[in-house]
N, C-alpha and C positions, 0 to 999 in steps of 0.2 A: 436437600434431602437429608433423612435421617441418619446420623452416624451410627447411633445405637443399633438400628434396624439391620444394617448391613453388617455390622461387626459381629454379629451372631450367626452369620451364615456362610456357606461354602458353595462356590460356584465352579462349574467345569466350562471352558470356553474352547470350542474345536474350530479352528481356523484362526491364524494369526496374521491376516492382513490388516488392512485399515481399520475395519469395524472390530475386529477381535482384539486388537491391541488397545484402540480406545476404550473398550469396555472393561478389559483386564485392569487397565490403569485406574480407570475411574472407580471400579468397584474396591480395587485395593486401596486406593486412597481414602475411601469410606470405612476401612477397616475390615472388609470382607477377605476370606481366603479364597485364593484364586488358582486353579489349575489351567494352564494354557496348552493345547494340544495342536500341533501343525504336522503334515505329512512332509513339510519341506524344512530347508534350514533355517537358521535364524535371521539371515539377510534378507528375508522375503523375496527371494529371487523367483519364485513362483507365483507371486501375488500380482493381481491386476493393478494395485495400487502403486507398484514399483515402475510400471510403465504408464505413466500420466504426465500431464501439464500442472495439475492441481491448481486450476484457475478457479476463483469464487466468484462467479459472474451471474447472478440471478436475472438481470436485466438482459444481457446478450444471450443467455440460454432460453429467455422468455418466448423467443421466436420459433422454438423447435419442442417445448415441452410444456406440460400441463401446468396450470396455476398452482397446484398444490406443491410442486417441486420448487416453483419460484419462491412460494411462501417459506418452505423449508431453507431454501438457500438465504433469504433475508434475515430468518432467525438465527442462522448458523454464523453468519458474518462476525457479530460481536462475541459470539460464544468462542469462535476460534482464538480471539485475543485472551479470553480468560483460561482456555485450556492450555494454550502454549505458555501462558505466564506461570502456570502451575509446574511446568517441567523443569527439571535441572539441567537440561542441555538446551542451548538456544537453537531456535529454528527459523530459518528466513522466512519473513512474512512481510507482505506488502500490500497495502490498500491505497493505490494511487490511480484507481480507475482502469478502464479499458479503452483503447484507442481502436476506432474502425476505420479502414481505409479502403478505397477503390480506384480502380483505373478508369480514365475517362469513358471508355467504351462500355463500362458497367455501370454508369450513373443511374439508369433506369432501375436496374436491381437494387441499388443503394437507396434509392427513393422510396421503393416499397419496403425495404428493410427499416428505413426510419419510420415510415408510416405505421408499420407493425409495432415498432417500439413505443411509439407515441400512443397508439391505442392500448397497449397493455399497462402504460402508466396511468391512463384514465380509469382503468378497471382496478387497479391497486395503488392506493395511495402512498404505500410505502416505497414504491419505486420513484427514482428521481429521473425526470425527463432528460433525454439525451441533450448534449449540447453541439449545434453545428458549429464547426470550426472553418473561418476563413484561412487563406493562404498565411497571413500574418500570425494568427492565433495558433495554427498548427506548427509553424516555425518555432514559436515560443514554447509549446507544449512538447513537442518531439522533434527537434531540430535535425535529427539524423534522418528523417524521411521527407523533409520539406522540399528537397531537389526533385523529388519525384512525384510528388502529389501536391494539388493545389488545394485541397479541401479534405475534410474528414469528420468524424463523428467521435465525440467523447462520451464516455458513460462513467460518471464519478461515483466514487465510494467502492467500486469493485476492487478485488483483490486477487491474490494468490499466495501460495506458500511453496516451499521446497518439499516435494512428497518423499525424497529419500531421506532427508534429514529427519523429517518427522517420524519415518519408521524407525530410524536408528534411535532417536531420541525417546520414543515410546518403549523401545527395546531396553533402553538403558533404565528407564524409570520402572519397567517390570522387574529388573534385577534388584533395584534400590528398594521397591516395596516387597521383595521377597515373593512374587508371583512364581509359582513353580511351573517352569516351561518345559514341554516335552518336545523336542525338535526330531524331525525326521520319524515321526510317530503318527501313523495314521490309525484313527480310532472312529468307530461308529456311535454317533450321539446317542442313538437308541439304546445301545449296549451300556453306555455310561450312566443312563437313567436308572439301572439296576444296581449301580454301585451304591453302597451304602454310605450316606454322609453328604451327598449333594442336594442342595436346596433347589437347584434348577440346573439344566445343561443348555448352553446357548451355542447354537450352530451359525457359524459366520464363515462358512467355507466358500461363499460364492458358488462358482460352477461346480465345485466339488460336491455340491449338495443336490444335484440334479436328481438322483434317485428318490430323494425325500419330497420332491416337488412334482413327480410324475402323476401322483394321484390327485393333484390339486388342479382346480380349473384355470388357474394362472400359471401354466407350466414355465419352466426355466430353460434359457438357452444362452448361448454365448454369442456376443457380437464383437467381431475382431477390430481392433484398432490398432494403428501403427504411427510410431513416432521416431524421429530422428533427433538425436542430441548434438549440438555443434558447439565447438569453441571458436568464437569470433571475436576477437579482441579489437578488430576495426570498427565493429558495430557497437553502438552505445544505446540502444533502446531502453527507456526507463520504465516501461509497463507493458502488461500484455497487449499485443497487437493482433487484431484480425483483418484478414483480406476478403472482401466480398468478390466472388469470382462465381460465374455460373457452372464451371466444371470442377474446379478444386478449390473451394473456400479454404484457407489455412488459419492457424492461430500460431503466433509466435510468443512464448512465455521467456522473458529474461530471467535467469537465475543469478546467483552470485558467481563472481570470478569470470565474467565473460562467457558463461555458459548459457545457451538457448535451447528450449525444447520446442520442436516444430511438429505440428501434427494436423491431420485433416481427416484422413481416410476412415470410414466406418463401414464395415462389410458385414453382411448377414452370414456369418460363418463362425464356427467354432475351431476353425484352422489356426493354430499357433505356430505354423513354419515361419521361415524367414521372410522378410519383406520382399515384395515383388519388384522388379526393375521399373515398371510402369509406375508404382506408387512412389518409389525413391526419386525418379526423374521428374514427376509432377510436384512432389514436395520441395525439391530442391530448386527446380526451375521457378516456382511461385515465390519462394522465399528470396530468391535472388532479385526478383522484381521489386521487392519491398525495398531493399538496401544493398547497394552494390558491394559494401563489405563483405557480404557472405560468400563472395566468389573466392575468397582467400580463406574461408573458414575451414576448420579441420572437423571431419566427420568423427565423432566420439562413439557413436553408437547408433545402429538402426535395429529397432526392437518392436516386438509384436506381443500382443495379449489379447485375451477375449474377456470383455466385461460382462459380468453376470446380469441378465436382462430377463425381466418376467414378460409375459406376453403382451401387457398393456404398457410396459416401458416405465412402470412406476415401481418404487419400492414397496416393500410389505414386510410386515412382522406376523408370524404365525405362531399361534399357542397351542400346545397339546398337554393337556392335563389328564392323567389317569390316575386314580385313587391308589396309594401305596407305591408310586413311584415319583421320582423328581419331575418337575415340569420341564417340557422341553420348548424352548424359545428358538424359532427359526428366523433370522435375519437376512433378507435377501433382496435382489432386484435394484441395487443401486446405480446399475448401468454406467452411462457416461458421467454421472453427477456425483460420485462417491465423495470427492472431497469437499464439494460445494454443499451437500446436505447432510453429511454424515453427523456432525454435532446435533441436529435436529433429530435424527433417528437415535442417537445416543441418549439424549434427554427423554425421549419417549419410551425407550427400553428400560431405562433407570426407574421411571415413574411406575411403568407396568410391573416390574420386579417388586417394588415396594408397595404399590397401592392395589395392584390388580387390574388397574386400568390407567389411561393416559390423557390428561387433558390437552397436553402438549400435541399430542397426535391428533386429537379431536379438532383442536384449532387449526392446525396445519393441513389437515386432510390426509394424513399418513394412514393407510389402512392396517387395521390389526385385526387378523381373522382368527377365529377358535375352531380347532378340529377335535371332535371328541367321537370315538367309535367309528372312525373312518369315514365321517360324513362333515362337511363344512357348513358352519352357522353363519349367519348374517354377520358382516364385519362388525366389530365393536366400536372402531373409530373409522369414518370415513368422510 
């Protein structure tokens, strides 16, 4: 994208979670002047992106989401390598696939899951068929679980990154690129539009933007997620692992230095209070059945957060143009797939800012809607 185009422009970004930081860095790298506002501190402690496993798993997620999200995830995997390669601070990134496990009593559920994945691969040639693992193949791939499981499923090419390292690295890059950051500073994007000098104001506040989506047919809500971070030096899982279970399917994402992020719960609630006893017991009981070494793990953190979710569970970019005012761009609804799809949303937003439209959004099925005079027009990209 054109360096000269962005170097002549100034942008305000409201919300410094994952999407806000990615956009601030990308625009500043292209020569734009950027002001970044957030109602919280620089450590992103109030962001949904901080409470996440950051798995990049389009095939695994294809069983529960739309094809457009899967396509965004496929687009984003190689883009993550490019984006991370441009940061001055290293971020843990891994692309060694996803392991799927199940206990013997859940074999029928695993068979249905496998057939669903295979069907999705037939409909999308960019997906790679899952590989069925025998006892010996599982022992070679992930020896730490071979004593408890006799078979498994391997989804190649999928990945993960360290979400907290990434947020810190993006913050460091903002400072290096002289992005003007305003922490603990709540602002209204509509009011910023009246500030002289901005070419566009970009609202990336997630659930903080609910008031700006109340008049939209695709209303915004919070979906509660809960994760536990464990220090488990006796466990040596090499890649993200998912357990098929009828009551509490879990994921285990191994990070650096023997830290594991465990999660599963997804509750239709905007409650961000502490984790319930039931959720904690189910997560810890399930993770112990995967590897006995988790019995001696140390609980580093039990955390909850609400993921910003639109009515259709799909992301959307909303554009508001008014003569004489800076354009207002609202980006929201990344739901549980924020890390998996954010590079695709980033590329679409950058094209939209530069060209007034986005071929990437059109190709991937990311909706861009236009709002003028309080009415919504047919989506520009669908």
